[in-house]
Backbone as CSV, one residue per row, in Angstrom:
resi,resn,N_x,N_y,N_z,CA_x,CA_y,CA_z,C_x,C_y,C_z
1,MET,0.430,-19.006,14.737,-0.296,-19.592,15.994,-1.637,-19.233,15.855
2,SER,-2.620,-20.217,16.147,-3.972,-19.931,16.071,-4.485,-18.978,17.109
3,LYS,-5.616,-18.322,16.888,-6.238,-17.406,17.846,-6.564,-18.003,19.232
4,LYS,-6.917,-19.345,19.061,-7.303,-20.194,20.308,-6.169,-20.304,21.119
5,LYS,-5.070,-20.768,20.588,-3.862,-21.017,21.383,-3.230,-19.826,21.887
6,LEU,-3.356,-18.743,20.969,-2.918,-17.409,21.417,-3.643,-16.857,22.573
7,LEU,-4.914,-17.084,22.594,-5.766,-16.690,23.739,-5.197,-17.392,25.033
8,ILE,-5.043,-18.653,25.088,-4.598,-19.345,26.249,-3.227,-18.832,26.721
9,HIS,-2.367,-18.505,25.785,-0.900,-17.866,26.091,-1.164,-16.619,26.853
10,GLU,-2.168,-15.814,26.324,-2.341,-14.471,26.920,-2.985,-14.494,28.245
11,VAL,-3.857,-15.610,28.491,-4.583,-15.686,29.606,-3.502,-16.036,30.809
12,PHE,-2.620,-17.015,30.469,-1.484,-17.309,31.544,-0.508,-16.206,31.667
13,LYS,-0.281,-15.459,30.672,0.646,-14.211,30.742,0.042,-13.323,31.675
14,LYS,-1.319,-13.040,31.559,-1.962,-12.106,32.500,-1.932,-12.586,33.885
15,ALA,-2.159,-13.912,34.057,-2.183,-14.512,35.317,-0.899,-14.384,36.027
16,GLN,0.241,-14.483,35.319,1.460,-14.318,35.965,1.668,-12.856,36.499
17,GLU,1.152,-11.947,35.698,1.169,-10.500,36.228,0.358,-10.321,37.408
18,ASP,-0.965,-10.837,37.303,-1.946,-10.667,38.332,-1.679,-11.376,39.646
19,PHE,-0.990,-12.495,39.573,-0.669,-13.305,40.668,0.676,-13.579,40.885
20,PRO,1.577,-12.587,41.158,2.951,-12.742,41.187,3.403,-13.702,42.252
21,ASN,2.682,-13.985,43.317,3.103,-14.852,44.342,2.977,-16.391,43.963
22,ARG,2.405,-16.575,42.841,2.175,-17.950,42.355,3.025,-18.123,41.246
23,ASN,3.938,-19.067,41.134,4.878,-19.278,40.107,4.986,-20.643,39.400
24,THR,3.751,-21.249,39.486,3.535,-22.593,38.813,2.260,-22.578,38.146
25,LYS,2.245,-23.495,37.136,1.038,-23.586,36.404,-0.261,-23.950,37.174
26,SER,0.043,-24.855,38.153,-1.137,-25.230,39.139,-1.502,-23.973,39.963
27,GLY,-0.596,-23.145,40.389,-0.947,-21.982,41.197,-1.808,-21.025,40.394
28,TRP,-1.316,-20.771,39.189,-2.013,-19.805,38.261,-3.358,-20.336,37.879
29,ALA,-3.409,-21.637,37.704,-4.761,-22.320,37.362,-5.708,-22.202,38.518
30,ASP,-5.157,-22.324,39.820,-6.105,-22.263,40.911,-6.539,-20.812,41.093
31,GLU,-5.746,-19.862,40.859,-6.091,-18.456,41.033,-7.106,-18.102,40.014
32,LEU,-6.932,-18.542,38.700,-7.811,-18.320,37.639,-9.242,-18.862,37.936
33,SER,-9.232,-20.114,38.414,-10.512,-20.746,38.720,-11.176,-19.912,39.693
34,ASP,-10.682,-19.538,40.785,-11.206,-18.669,41.808,-11.797,-17.341,41.266
35,TYR,-10.918,-16.718,40.494,-11.216,-15.449,39.857,-12.542,-15.496,39.015
36,PHE,-12.639,-16.523,38.182,-13.713,-16.716,37.225,-14.970,-16.856,38.047
37,GLU,-14.959,-17.740,39.064,-16.023,-18.029,39.832,-16.629,-16.740,40.597
38,LYS,-15.608,-15.984,41.247,-15.961,-14.855,41.963,-16.500,-13.632,41.090
39,THR,-15.980,-13.440,39.982,-16.204,-12.343,39.186,-17.432,-12.528,38.264
40,TRP,-17.532,-13.745,37.654,-18.623,-13.949,36.688,-19.568,-15.106,37.052
41,ASN,-19.308,-15.726,38.291,-19.975,-16.929,38.680,-19.958,-18.041,37.590
42,PHE,-18.742,-18.098,37.050,-18.563,-18.962,35.927,-17.459,-19.992,36.237
43,MET,-17.767,-21.261,36.211,-16.943,-22.343,36.683,-16.095,-22.997,35.702
44,ILE,-14.774,-22.780,35.947,-13.763,-23.617,35.165,-12.737,-24.102,36.264
45,ASN,-12.877,-25.393,36.598,-11.941,-25.915,37.608,-10.536,-25.834,37.411
46,GLN,-9.747,-25.995,38.403,-8.315,-25.770,38.375,-7.672,-26.804,37.354
47,ARG,-8.098,-28.038,37.392,-7.535,-29.008,36.484,-7.840,-28.757,35.063
48,THR,-8.898,-28.104,34.751,-9.189,-27.699,33.364,-8.231,-26.699,32.968
49,PHE,-7.968,-25.631,33.802,-6.872,-24.660,33.412,-5.647,-25.321,33.193
50,VAL,-5.133,-26.292,34.000,-3.903,-26.981,33.864,-3.901,-27.722,32.543
51,ARG,-5.085,-28.250,32.153,-5.097,-29.031,30.875,-4.884,-28.034,29.729
52,TYR,-5.480,-26.912,29.800,-5.316,-25.741,28.765,-3.686,-25.524,28.658
53,TYR,-3.157,-25.253,29.802,-1.714,-24.822,29.829,-0.916,-25.867,29.194
54,ASN,-1.176,-27.120,29.499,-0.270,-28.211,29.012,-0.507,-28.387,27.440
55,ALA,-1.782,-28.258,27.049,-1.989,-28.353,25.489,-1.359,-27.293,24.723
56,CYS,-1.615,-26.103,25.117,-1.210,-24.881,24.362,0.267,-24.435,24.642
57,ILE,0.681,-24.415,25.845,2.015,-23.902,26.128,2.945,-24.887,26.244
58,ARG,2.755,-26.054,26.884,3.726,-27.052,27.043,3.816,-27.777,25.677
59,ASP,2.767,-28.306,25.114,2.734,-29.181,24.056,2.562,-28.571,22.652
60,ASP,2.179,-27.276,22.689,1.919,-26.504,21.475,0.910,-27.223,20.706
61,ARG,-0.219,-27.500,21.351,-1.314,-28.124,20.683,-2.578,-27.168,20.791
62,GLU,-3.622,-27.532,20.042,-4.831,-26.764,20.087,-5.629,-27.146,21.409
63,PRO,-6.316,-26.153,22.196,-7.022,-26.578,23.268,-8.283,-27.257,22.931
64,ASP,-8.665,-28.297,23.756,-9.896,-28.975,23.569,-10.961,-28.352,24.201
65,ILE,-11.521,-27.347,23.611,-12.565,-26.566,24.099,-13.723,-26.481,23.161
66,LYS,-14.821,-27.028,23.606,-16.115,-27.109,22.683,-17.100,-25.938,22.985
67,ASP,-17.089,-25.439,24.181,-17.954,-24.367,24.624,-17.511,-23.026,24.190
68,GLN,-18.289,-22.294,23.372,-17.817,-21.080,22.860,-17.809,-20.014,24.031
69,GLU,-18.684,-20.211,25.048,-18.719,-19.282,26.119,-17.429,-19.313,26.987
70,ILE,-16.724,-20.330,26.941,-15.524,-20.359,27.657,-14.370,-19.406,26.991
71,PHE,-14.437,-19.543,25.672,-13.615,-18.667,24.879,-13.930,-17.152,25.181
72,ASN,-15.227,-16.877,25.275,-15.687,-15.452,25.460,-15.214,-14.960,26.883
73,LYS,-15.311,-15.893,27.998,-14.816,-15.472,29.291,-13.448,-15.434,29.356
74,LEU,-12.661,-16.301,28.670,-11.181,-16.114,28.634,-10.762,-14.758,27.998
75,SER,-11.526,-14.453,26.926,-11.327,-13.119,26.394,-11.544,-11.945,27.223
76,GLN,-12.631,-12.037,27.937,-12.995,-10.926,28.871,-11.961,-10.771,29.972
77,TYR,-11.336,-11.926,30.279,-10.382,-11.835,31.411,-9.108,-10.950,31.045
78,ILE,-8.785,-10.895,29.626,-7.716,-10.243,29.223,-8.027,-8.929,28.629
79,GLY,-9.394,-8.486,28.761,-9.779,-7.205,28.416,-10.631,-7.055,27.131
80,TYR,-11.181,-8.134,26.540,-11.911,-8.044,25.327,-13.491,-8.389,25.582
81,GLU,-14.291,-7.854,24.918,-15.760,-8.086,25.027,-16.092,-9.582,24.909
82,ASN,-15.446,-10.177,23.936,-15.596,-11.657,23.641,-14.587,-12.172,22.763
83,PHE,-14.720,-13.463,22.409,-13.597,-14.133,21.616,-13.584,-13.602,20.109
84,LEU,-14.711,-13.082,19.696,-14.701,-12.590,18.234,-13.970,-11.194,18.237
85,GLU,-14.152,-10.477,19.220,-13.436,-9.080,19.241,-11.932,-9.445,19.447
86,PHE,-11.631,-10.384,20.273,-10.192,-10.722,20.459,-9.484,-11.291,19.130
87,SER,-10.290,-12.010,18.415,-9.787,-12.678,17.207,-9.610,-11.534,16.166
88,ARG,-10.406,-10.525,16.061,-10.388,-9.575,15.040,-9.304,-8.461,15.451
89,THR,-9.037,-8.116,16.591,-8.308,-6.989,16.971,-6.911,-7.227,17.704
90,PHE,-6.768,-8.391,18.204,-5.561,-8.562,18.964,-4.374,-8.832,18.038
91,VAL,-3.244,-8.208,18.316,-1.912,-8.380,17.581,-0.851,-8.629,18.639
92,LYS,-0.316,-9.791,18.541,0.878,-10.058,19.570,1.873,-9.048,19.356
93,GLU,2.556,-8.592,20.654,3.478,-7.403,20.511,4.663,-7.638,19.558
94,GLU,5.230,-8.892,19.632,6.378,-9.039,18.658,6.015,-9.159,17.227
95,GLU,4.701,-9.173,16.919,4.225,-9.436,15.677,4.193,-8.119,14.900
96,ASP,4.235,-6.984,15.663,4.357,-5.659,15.062,5.523,-5.544,14.094
97,THR,6.671,-6.115,14.372,7.725,-6.028,13.527,7.708,-6.968,12.324
98,ASN,6.748,-7.885,12.381,6.537,-8.877,11.239,5.499,-8.409,10.223
99,ARG,5.055,-7.254,10.489,3.825,-6.700,9.608,4.366,-5.582,8.899
100,THR,4.207,-5.667,7.504,4.724,-4.568,6.670,3.624,-4.185,5.767
101,THR,3.324,-2.846,5.685,2.249,-2.391,4.797,2.993,-1.700,3.602
102,VAL,2.596,-2.192,2.476,3.197,-1.644,1.200,1.936,-1.078,0.513
103,LYS,2.212,0.338,0.314,1.131,1.131,-0.403,1.649,1.432,-1.853
104,ILE,0.793,1.070,-2.809,1.228,1.275,-4.229,0.171,2.085,-4.775
105,LYS,0.510,3.490,-5.190,-0.501,4.248,-5.750,-0.407,4.014,-7.287
106,VAL,-1.539,3.540,-7.902,-1.468,3.328,-9.279,-1.677,4.609,-10.098
107,ASP,-2.837,5.186,-9.969,-3.037,6.439,-10.659,-4.419,7.100,-10.098
108,GLU,-4.300,8.122,-9.601,-5.452,8.721,-8.890,-6.665,8.935,-9.704
109,HIS,-6.609,8.784,-10.995,-7.706,9.055,-11.851,-8.281,7.820,-12.562
110,GLU,-7.564,6.695,-12.410,-8.032,5.529,-13.227,-9.130,4.873,-12.595
111,GLU,-10.075,4.316,-13.384,-11.362,3.831,-12.875,-11.908,2.487,-13.355
112,SER,-11.311,1.814,-14.338,-11.598,0.478,-14.849,-10.827,-0.533,-13.967
113,LEU,-10.700,-1.815,-14.506,-9.939,-2.829,-13.601,-8.687,-2.336,-13.160
114,SER,-7.940,-1.605,-14.153,-6.664,-1.023,-13.609,-6.934,0.348,-13.125
115,GLU,-8.119,0.770,-13.368,-8.407,2.269,-13.015,-9.154,2.372,-11.688
116,LYS,-10.114,1.292,-11.423,-10.958,1.328,-10.328,-10.113,1.262,-9.041
117,ILE,-8.843,0.807,-9.142,-7.903,0.697,-7.965,-7.035,1.948,-7.988
118,SER,-7.357,2.897,-7.099,-6.476,4.087,-6.945,-5.406,3.813,-5.946
119,ASN,-5.769,3.075,-4.949,-4.731,2.749,-3.927,-4.867,1.353,-3.541
120,ILE,-3.661,0.596,-3.674,-3.629,-0.766,-3.302,-2.913,-0.975,-1.989
121,ILE,-3.476,-1.493,-0.845,-2.869,-1.725,0.356,-2.733,-3.184,0.492
122,ILE,-1.251,-3.526,0.618,-0.920,-4.913,0.745,-0.526,-5.127,2.210
123,ASN,-1.167,-5.809,3.033,-0.715,-6.269,4.394,-0.022,-7.577,4.411
124,ILE,1.211,-7.543,4.667,1.945,-8.817,4.712,2.077,-9.203,6.172
125,THR,1.401,-10.200,6.666,1.471,-10.580,8.062,2.073,-11.994,8.186
126,ASN,3.161,-12.123,9.027,3.854,-13.423,9.182,3.819,-13.775,10.558
127,GLU,2.898,-14.790,11.055,2.857,-15.141,12.400,3.888,-15.913,12.920
128,GLN,4.428,-16.964,12.119,5.378,-17.840,12.681,6.545,-18.050,11.764
129,HIS,6.361,-18.187,10.532,7.354,-18.709,9.676,8.424,-17.601,9.049
130,PHE,7.970,-16.476,9.245,8.815,-15.341,8.702,9.145,-14.274,9.645
131,LYS,10.417,-13.990,9.837,10.668,-12.923,10.832,11.389,-11.794,9.991
132,VAL,11.173,-10.697,10.223,11.950,-9.592,9.595,13.304,-9.568,10.091
133,PRO,14.378,-9.665,9.155,15.715,-9.619,9.653,16.069,-8.517,10.433
134,GLU,17.008,-8.767,11.344,17.265,-7.834,12.390,17.965,-6.570,11.713
135,PHE,18.770,-6.785,10.612,19.439,-5.594,9.957,18.467,-4.685,9.387
136,ILE,17.232,-5.186,9.054,16.257,-4.369,8.456,15.715,-3.501,9.432
137,LYS,15.330,-4.113,10.570,14.751,-3.405,11.800,15.674,-2.341,12.263
138,GLN,16.958,-2.613,12.444,18.006,-1.735,12.846,18.253,-0.446,11.889
139,ASN,18.252,-0.924,10.576,18.734,0.204,9.602,17.560,0.918,8.943
140,GLY,16.319,0.436,9.276,15.100,1.130,8.768,15.078,1.427,7.223
141,LEU,15.236,0.223,6.469,15.310,0.425,5.048,14.015,0.984,4.489
142,GLY,14.140,1.688,3.384,12.898,2.309,2.775,11.881,1.206,2.222
143,ILE,10.750,1.757,1.891,9.639,0.906,1.540,9.957,0.117,0.281
144,ILE,10.760,0.731,-0.675,11.117,-0.072,-1.951,12.084,-1.232,-1.618
145,GLU,13.179,-0.865,-0.786,14.100,-1.949,-0.408,13.385,-3.002,0.260
146,MET,12.493,-2.689,1.279,11.650,-3.587,2.031,10.908,-4.524,1.228
147,ALA,10.121,-3.983,0.215,9.312,-4.757,-0.605,10.216,-5.667,-1.548
148,PHE,11.387,-5.233,-1.970,12.220,-6.064,-2.816,12.674,-7.214,-1.885
149,ILE,13.144,-6.992,-0.768,13.609,-8.099,-0.005,12.532,-9.084,0.416
150,LEU,11.350,-8.565,0.695,10.221,-9.466,0.955,9.975,-10.314,-0.254
151,CYS,10.133,-9.869,-1.437,9.878,-10.639,-2.689,10.934,-11.707,-2.783
152,LEU,12.226,-11.314,-2.432,13.235,-12.226,-2.502,13.089,-13.398,-1.549
153,VAL,12.767,-12.980,-0.370,12.629,-14.006,0.734,11.526,-14.937,0.562
154,THR,10.361,-14.380,0.032,9.172,-15.229,-0.089,9.100,-15.897,-1.555
155,GLY,10.048,-15.536,-2.388,10.052,-16.174,-3.677,9.076,-15.594,-4.683
156,ASN,8.395,-14.451,-4.216,7.290,-13.917,-5.074,7.887,-12.806,-5.876
157,VAL,8.798,-13.064,-6.745,9.471,-12.050,-7.673,8.776,-12.267,-9.049
158,VAL,8.062,-11.162,-9.441,7.384,-11.332,-10.788,7.996,-10.230,-11.607
159,PHE,8.243,-10.620,-12.878,8.916,-9.669,-13.814,7.836,-9.437,-14.927
160,SER,7.902,-8.184,-15.399,7.026,-7.890,-16.576,7.850,-8.260,-17.849
161,GLY,7.333,-8.147,-19.009,7.934,-8.553,-20.163,9.055,-7.849,-20.698
162,ASN,9.617,-6.796,-19.861,10.778,-6.024,-20.284,10.515,-5.202,-21.535
163,LYS,9.275,-5.011,-21.715,8.952,-4.261,-22.998,8.669,-2.830,-22.747
164,LYS,9.519,-1.996,-23.534,9.456,-0.524,-23.417,8.632,-0.004,-24.543
165,ILE,7.866,1.056,-24.229,6.919,1.643,-25.156,7.647,2.803,-25.654
166,SER,8.325,3.569,-25.009,9.110,4.658,-25.469,10.375,4.750,-24.568
167,GLY,11.318,5.687,-24.917,12.502,5.909,-24.120,12.239,6.254,-22.624
168,ASN,11.124,6.896,-22.335,11.035,7.372,-20.911,9.584,6.821,-20.403
169,TYR,9.005,5.882,-21.088,7.745,5.469,-20.569,7.769,3.794,-20.287
170,SER,7.904,3.487,-19.024,8.126,2.157,-18.609,6.898,1.383,-18.760
171,SER,7.051,0.020,-18.700,5.896,-0.919,-18.680,5.281,-0.913,-17.383
172,HIS,3.982,-1.575,-17.357,3.277,-1.687,-16.134,4.043,-2.410,-15.040
173,LEU,3.526,-2.220,-13.799,4.017,-3.005,-12.743,3.963,-4.502,-13.073
174,GLY,4.919,-5.340,-12.426,5.034,-6.760,-12.810,3.659,-7.336,-12.478
175,PHE,3.136,-7.049,-11.319,1.900,-7.870,-10.841,0.637,-7.449,-11.723
176,MET,0.760,-6.322,-12.573,-0.436,-5.997,-13.424,-0.060,-6.350,-14.886
177,SER,1.007,-7.067,-15.079,1.497,-7.387,-16.417,0.495,-8.207,-17.238
178,THR,-0.506,-8.832,-16.560,-1.506,-9.593,-17.342,-2.621,-8.691,-17.875
179,MET,-2.666,-7.449,-17.440,-3.663,-6.498,-18.004,-3.329,-6.056,-19.424
180,ALA,-4.210,-5.776,-20.137,-3.956,-5.198,-21.512,-3.082,-3.977,-21.356
181,PRO,-2.025,-3.789,-22.342,-1.185,-2.579,-22.341,-2.202,-1.362,-22.662
182,MET,-1.570,-0.123,-22.210,-2.350,1.013,-22.454,-2.697,1.157,-23.907
183,THR,-1.768,0.772,-24.748,-1.987,1.107,-26.149,-3.119,0.275,-26.772
184,GLU,-3.475,-0.849,-26.146,-4.586,-1.713,-26.605,-5.899,-1.309,-26.131
185,LYS,-6.097,-0.158,-25.281,-7.274,0.295,-24.771,-8.069,0.909,-25.900
186,LYS,-9.358,0.958,-25.764,-10.270,1.610,-26.733,-10.251,3.164,-26.685
187,TYR,-10.254,3.623,-25.426,-10.249,5.036,-25.159,-9.146,5.446,-24.313
188,MET,-9.111,6.827,-24.194,-8.214,7.450,-23.179,-8.772,8.665,-22.574
189,TYR,-8.184,9.260,-21.604,-8.687,10.541,-20.973,-7.397,11.233,-20.417
190,TRP,-7.535,12.528,-20.373,-6.487,13.405,-19.913,-6.570,13.558,-18.226
191,ASN,-5.499,13.208,-17.754,-5.507,13.257,-16.223,-4.825,14.531,-15.737
192,GLY,-4.564,15.556,-16.566,-4.041,16.776,-16.034,-2.487,16.950,-16.498
193,GLU,-1.840,15.836,-16.776,-0.520,15.786,-17.178,-0.255,14.914,-18.422
194,ARG,-0.976,13.829,-18.582,-0.835,12.936,-19.723,-2.106,12.246,-19.877
195,TYR,-2.169,11.525,-21.069,-3.310,10.718,-21.367,-3.135,9.370,-20.747
196,ILE,-4.361,8.749,-20.338,-4.383,7.342,-19.698,-5.361,6.567,-20.419
197,GLY,-4.883,5.332,-20.843,-5.764,4.451,-21.509,-6.885,3.839,-20.701
198,THR,-8.001,3.596,-21.161,-9.058,3.080,-20.512,-9.983,2.246,-21.510
199,ASP,-10.764,1.224,-20.967,-11.668,0.508,-21.754,-13.018,1.013,-21.518
200,SER,-13.269,2.018,-20.569,-14.562,2.457,-20.184,-14.925,3.745,-21.122
201,SER,-16.098,3.748,-21.479,-16.531,4.972,-22.248,-17.014,6.084,-21.401
202,TYR,-17.144,5.765,-20.080,-17.580,6.715,-19.006,-16.804,6.353,-17.629
203,ILE,-16.173,7.463,-17.117,-15.715,7.225,-15.853,-16.278,7.969,-14.716
204,ARG,-16.355,9.302,-14.898,-17.173,10.092,-13.828,-17.315,11.444,-14.559
205,PRO,-18.267,12.194,-14.002,-18.510,13.598,-14.529,-17.217,14.453,-14.462
206,GLY,-17.075,15.164,-15.553,-15.897,16.115,-15.589,-14.753,15.419,-16.335
207,ILE,-14.734,14.130,-16.717,-13.729,13.597,-17.347,-14.076,13.231,-18.702
208,ASP,-13.425,13.674,-19.777,-13.836,13.508,-21.252,-13.221,12.384,-21.735
209,ILE,-13.865,11.309,-22.145,-13.268,10.253,-22.661,-13.231,10.299,-24.232
210,VAL,-12.104,10.148,-24.787,-11.797,10.332,-26.369,-11.343,8.973,-26.791
211,ALA,-11.464,8.857,-28.160,-10.946,7.607,-28.830,-9.376,7.462,-28.615
212,MET,-8.893,6.294,-28.538,-7.487,6.154,-28.422,-6.598,6.769,-29.591
213,ASP,-5.603,7.458,-29.171,-4.636,7.981,-30.214,-3.310,7.561,-29.558
214,VAL,-2.670,6.566,-30.120,-1.434,5.965,-29.474,-0.411,7.092,-29.510
215,HIS,-0.277,7.870,-30.546,0.834,8.790,-30.570,0.703,9.769,-29.449
216,LYS,-0.560,10.300,-29.175,-0.750,11.218,-28.058,-0.476,10.546,-26.812
217,LEU,-1.078,9.254,-26.600,-0.832,8.543,-25.415,0.624,8.433,-25.005
218,LEU,1.511,8.227,-25.983,2.867,7.971,-25.850,3.694,9.241,-25.688
219,HIS,3.271,10.183,-26.329,4.198,11.348,-26.524,3.769,12.641,-26.022
220,PHE,2.419,12.837,-25.790,1.827,14.134,-25.446,1.845,14.308,-23.844
221,ARG,2.577,15.232,-23.349,2.741,15.474,-21.942,2.712,16.999,-21.613
222,LYS,2.053,17.316,-20.552,2.246,18.689,-20.027,3.530,18.665,-19.255
223,ILE,4.313,19.802,-19.447,5.606,19.843,-18.684,5.382,20.668,-17.384
224,MET,5.420,19.769,-16.309,4.977,20.260,-15.001,6.104,21.208,-14.386
225,ARG,7.350,21.099,-14.819,8.360,21.906,-14.276,8.863,22.925,-15.393
226,LYS,8.146,24.004,-15.443,8.414,24.938,-16.412,9.859,25.680,-16.184
227,ASP,10.176,25.700,-14.993,11.455,26.427,-14.569,12.647,25.709,-15.028
228,THR,12.483,24.436,-15.599,13.683,23.625,-16.131,13.826,24.007,-17.667
229,LEU,12.921,24.758,-18.207,12.969,24.983,-19.699,13.952,26.069,-20.013
230,THR,14.753,25.860,-21.169,15.721,26.880,-21.546,15.579,26.769,-23.137
231,GLU,16.187,27.740,-23.774,16.181,27.713,-25.282,16.985,26.543,-25.804
232,LEU,17.998,26.041,-24.984,18.695,24.910,-25.372,18.052,23.590,-25.460
233,ASN,17.089,23.379,-24.404,16.391,22.095,-24.361,14.957,22.222,-24.735
234,ALA,14.346,23.406,-24.958,13.033,23.539,-25.252,12.729,24.085,-26.727
235,LEU,13.452,24.915,-27.306,13.309,25.579,-28.506,13.224,24.534,-29.588
236,GLY,12.160,24.404,-30.339,11.930,23.590,-31.397,11.499,22.137,-30.966
237,LYS,11.397,22.117,-29.570,10.939,20.728,-29.048,9.688,20.731,-28.203
238,THR,9.064,21.960,-27.961,7.958,22.192,-27.187,7.017,23.085,-27.744
239,TRP,5.751,23.057,-27.256,4.612,23.816,-27.648,3.955,24.420,-26.332
240,TYR,3.263,25.554,-26.568,2.660,26.131,-25.505,1.172,26.688,-25.816
241,SER,0.415,26.901,-24.680,-0.930,27.281,-24.645,-1.041,28.459,-23.646
242,LYS,-1.556,29.557,-24.051,-1.705,30.750,-23.287,-3.241,31.026,-22.961
243,TYR,-3.559,31.089,-21.638,-4.892,31.337,-21.472,-5.127,32.166,-20.074
244,ASN,-5.846,33.219,-20.099,-5.775,34.106,-18.831,-4.454,34.426,-18.253
245,ASN,-3.571,34.697,-19.215,-2.152,35.186,-18.869,-1.392,33.909,-18.168
246,GLU,-1.907,32.796,-18.349,-1.229,31.639,-17.787,-0.633,30.755,-19.043
247,VAL,0.505,30.377,-19.015,1.181,29.606,-20.069,1.524,28.175,-19.551
248,GLU,1.103,27.278,-20.381,1.416,25.909,-20.111,2.228,25.301,-21.295
249,PHE,3.262,24.573,-20.964,4.023,23.886,-22.045,3.813,22.424,-22.238
250,PHE,3.925,21.887,-23.496,3.632,20.590,-23.834,4.906,20.048,-24.707
251,THR,4.830,18.724,-24.704,5.873,18.009,-25.377,5.586,17.770,-26.839
252,ASP,4.345,17.968,-27.305,4.028,17.709,-28.660,2.915,18.700,-29.147
253,ASP,2.792,18.728,-30.363,1.816,19.774,-30.977,0.407,19.141,-30.872
254,GLY,-0.581,19.986,-30.818,-1.978,19.617,-30.765,-2.855,20.623,-30.075
255,VAL,-3.716,20.204,-29.156,-4.784,21.126,-28.582,-4.553,20.958,-26.910
256,ASP,-4.575,22.048,-26.270,-4.504,21.986,-24.817,-5.739,21.309,-24.332
257,PRO,-5.700,20.114,-23.725,-6.885,19.351,-23.282,-7.667,20.000,-22.244
258,ASP,-7.031,21.020,-21.431,-7.711,21.738,-20.424,-8.490,22.779,-20.894
259,ASN,-8.199,23.491,-21.897,-8.932,24.558,-22.380,-9.363,24.638,-23.861
260,GLY,-8.837,23.592,-24.684,-9.285,23.469,-26.052,-8.482,24.425,-27.027
261,ARG,-7.529,25.109,-26.556,-6.886,25.995,-27.404,-5.779,25.303,-28.200
262,GLU,-5.641,25.785,-29.464,-4.500,25.225,-30.315,-3.055,25.682,-29.736
263,LEU,-2.318,24.755,-29.818,-0.942,24.989,-29.263,-0.022,25.629,-30.302
264,ARG,0.880,26.371,-29.867,1.746,27.208,-30.735,3.197,26.685,-30.394
265,LYS,4.057,26.802,-31.464,5.531,26.535,-31.354,6.079,27.411,-30.197
266,THR,6.825,26.963,-29.360,7.504,27.686,-28.314,8.608,28.549,-29.004
267,SER,8.511,29.992,-28.468,9.638,30.826,-29.086,10.544,31.203,-27.957
268,PRO,11.681,31.810,-28.207,12.655,32.294,-27.121,11.977,33.303,-26.207
269,VAL,11.062,34.164,-26.840,10.526,35.166,-25.975,9.624,34.436,-24.886
270,ILE,8.792,33.479,-25.248,7.875,32.748,-24.465,8.658,32.100,-23.301
271,ILE,9.770,31.440,-23.755,10.632,30.713,-22.817,11.250,31.584,-21.764
272,PHE,11.575,32.835,-22.189,12.226,33.873,-21.301,11.217,34.398,-20.393
273,LYS,10.061,34.615,-20.871,9.021,35.255,-20.049,8.240,34.383,-19.089
274,TYR,8.001,33.078,-19.611,7.160,32.189,-18.718,7.864,30.922,-18.403
275,ALA,9.049,30.618,-18.606,9.743,29.535,-18.239,11.150,29.786,-17.660
276,GLY,12.153,29.066,-18.177,13.581,29.329,-17.818,14.182,30.530,-18.379
277,LYS,15.461,30.484,-18.389,16.212,31.629,-19.038,16.735,31.331,-20.487
278,PRO,16.878,32.430,-21.263,17.464,32.233,-22.575,18.875,31.627,-22.529
279,TYR,19.228,30.962,-23.627,20.481,30.324,-23.709,21.661,31.321,-23.588
280,ASP,21.565,32.488,-24.209,22.613,33.423,-24.106,22.908,33.869,-22.638
281,SER,21.793,34.074,-21.841,21.934,34.461,-20.456,22.710,33.380,-19.715
282,LEU,22.550,32.123,-19.866,23.147,30.985,-19.354,24.671,31.054,-19.665
283,VAL,25.015,31.211,-20.954,26.374,31.279,-21.298,27.024,32.372,-20.618
284,VAL,26.380,33.647,-20.446,27.104,34.771,-19.798,27.364,34.349,-18.232
285,GLU,26.400,33.780,-17.659,26.520,33.431,-16.314,27.652,32.475,-16.104
286,GLU,27.779,31.518,-16.958,29.008,30.631,-16.839,30.273,31.241,-16.924
């Protein structure tokens, strides 16, 4: 529904509330005409209000209004400063359930075309043609389920190329599949947990940009859950860095990007002291 038609609907809706003793369009139109004249010394005769009602509410047509000031006064009647404010801020009550906000966090450190977007907000507003199914409202589906159903309903399902870079590294989101893959970027930078590909030689102060190393991009990670490490799953498969009595574990050999120290092969003692429990103790516990 256009904002002009919506405005007329809201004017007569308020008129019904303001003048409960009048229950016809002619009665409401008469009261509105008197109110506008007494309040703002602004003349809109009773027949004109009836014409607005017939066009927008009875016949579902656009109102034949040429004077912008009329729109402003109608907007003031329902509590807005002018028609511009009404158009920008008014949301019909039942439309609240037809609006879904999908927030997709890409990467808090990325700064180029794929990187300059750290948060994408997608507002999906459906005024007339799409209603959120009742079972979704009642059951309160999660945002992933909601987004998937919206894609199915609107036909906007986009698939990426099903290409896998490694066993645990999935391809980009479908709607970003047209961007160059990470491995085709010229540079990369460390985001505190892994390397991120970029085409920019500069992002911001404090971020060191280095030449692309595909092996590191795909396989070098800091292990964020040290408590999950045991001799069984970490010995011979992880490396560590010790600095200021703090130990960090990594999935591949190299240099700790945060302090520049050479990594060392993880030993049972290091695992026992700074990570999980040794394999022998787990066997005893069982």
